[in-house]
C-alpha positions, -999 to +999 in steps of 0.1 A: -166+294+352-142+276+331-160+278+297-126+269+280-124+235+295-151+220+275-160+188+284-136+190+316-157+222+331-171+203+358-139+188+371-120+219+368-149+237+389-143+208+416-104+216+416-115+250+420-135+245+449-109+221+464-081+248+461-100+276+473-118+258+501-085+245+514-072+283+512-103+298+527-100+273+558-065+277+561-065+315+561-095+319+582-083+292+605-052+299+610-029+309+648+006+315+654+020+298+685+008+324+706-026+321+694-029+356+674-041+358+638-027+372+611-048+396+592-035+394+556-041+352+558-073+362+571-080+388+542-071+362+516-088+335+535-120+357+532-115+364+495-108+330+488-144+318+507-162+344+484-149+326+451-154+293+467-190+300+474-194+318+443-186+289+421-205+265+440-237+283+443-234+296+407-217+266+384-217+232+407-253+242+421-270+261+398-290+277+423-286+315+419-270+336+392-243+360+400-243+395+380 
């Protein structure tokens, strides 16, 4: 995903996975004091999860190729 990084591409991929993984986890698991979910956080958490799995399977593991 980060071809411009040259020799540091794998490090960029791992940092990207850590950040998007945290955003996805926080967005999907978030509950307010009353136990209600927030639809905006859920939406962005799901979007972050999609990017997390795309980078994981395509760039890090090399299992599949998207488009």
